[in-house]
C-alpha positions, 0 to 999 in steps of 0.5 A: 291505622290512624292516631285516634282509631275509628270505631264503627258501632252498628245498632238499631238501639240508640241507647246501645250506641250511647253506651258504647260511646260513653265506654269508648270515646274517653279512651281516645276512640273516635266513634262513627254510628249506623243504625242498620246494615245497609247504613254500616255498609255505606259508611264503609264504603265512604270512610276508613274503619278500623273496627266494627262493633256490630249488633246481631239482632237487627231488623232487615240485614242482621249481623251475619249478613253484614259481616258476610258482605264485609268479608266479600270485599277484598280491602276489608278482609282483615278488618276486625269484626266483633259481634254484639249478642245476647245469644249464648247458643253454640250454634250462633257463635259457629254461624258468626265465625263461619260469617267471618267475624273475629269476636264476640261480646255478650250483651249486657256489655262489660266495660273492662271486657269491651276495652280489652277486646278492642285494644287487643284487636286494634293491635292485630289490625296494627300488624295487619296494616303494617304487613300489608304496607310492607308487601305493597312497598316490596311488590312496588320495589320489585316492579320498579327494579324488574322495570330497570332490569327489563330496560338494561336487558333491552339496552344490552340486546339493542347494543348486542344486535347493533354489534352484529349488524355492523360486523356482518356489514363488514363481510360485504363492505366492498359492496355499496348496497350491502348495508341496504341488502342486509336490511332489506332481506332480514326484513323479508325473511321476518315477514315470510317467518311470520306468514309461516305462523312461527312464533314471534320469538323465532320471527325476531331471532330470524330478523336479526339472525339473516343478517350473518347469512353472508358472514363468511364472504369476509374470507372470499378473495376480491378477485372472485367476490368482485369479478364482473363475469361468471366464475370459473370452476375453481372459483365457484368452489372458493366462493362456496366456501363462504358458507362453511366459513360463516358457520365456523366463525359463529359456531360455539356461541350460547346466544340463540340469535348467533346460534341461528346465525350459524345455521343460516350462514351454513344452509341458506344455499341449499335447495329443496331438490338437494342441488345446493351447497355445501352439504347438498341437504334436500326438503325438510332436511334443510332447516326452516330458518335457511329456507326462509333466508334463502327466499328472501336472499335470492329475491333481493339478489335478483332485484339488485345490482351485482358486479355480474348482473343488472337488476331484474324487474319486479314482475320477472323476479317474482315469476322466477321465485315462483318457478323455483317453487319445489326445486330451489325453495320450499313450496310452503315458504314460497306460498308464505312469500306471496302471501305478504307480497305487498309487504315485501314490495313496501319493504323493498320500496322503503329501503332502496335508495 
């Protein structure tokens, strides 16, 4: 409230307005006047008011209707309103209370009663204003702290994910193409997951978890990992262990991303027909995240140079993916993959030197 509270006096009788001014202005109150309901509403819309003294019996819009309209304004719901009335009937006072007034003064107005009621209601307004300002400041402080917390969590998340990304690159560091491979197949996995209609939280987790798919290769001997020719049976058994090792490295975490990474590391070499490894899972028993990463990983491997092979053409690669539907890959995942074929090619081009 201002140092000199502003009181809006609304009455169609100029003499009544003059009387209110004579009572109130010597006490330091600033008086603003209106001679009808619409003028009162216009005044409220254009300047701050601390209290309204409102005559009930006015032509056009009476005091009850003015009160109801004032209370419809969210910013004026707590503004003190005193109805000035010559009516004594209880039903009229109930009508005023229902409309939203705070108090009544009966005509002819007694000066001492008027000053006492005005002083009391302005104290209540001071309290309400203080509480409202405190709540606004509290909301602003909470919003500021929430934003700071969001930024801190975002920075922590970014740092954690960067750590995951850099550590997973270590598992295949001997391969010059590893960094780009991880980036491509993670983005392929994200695109396919979204194409399948998975929720955005899961899609984001897949984007980051997919990078951990071959973490277990850190334990694979170089003579097997980098062998230019076909692996023999014994070597192949050792190679397959990278799925189990990767899952073991990642198990026991509370992080959603790392938990998903554990699933992907263990199961991304399982096949839809049950001929994959390490557990020979079949069909929908294979976790959906592993089915998604499997197609992304194989697609990128087919398109890329490896110690044991040259890259296949895009046309040949897509044909091989399609041929694997129902045997190597989940048919629904294959359909989702081809639904975003152009996005897959864009990613491949962008992240291939």
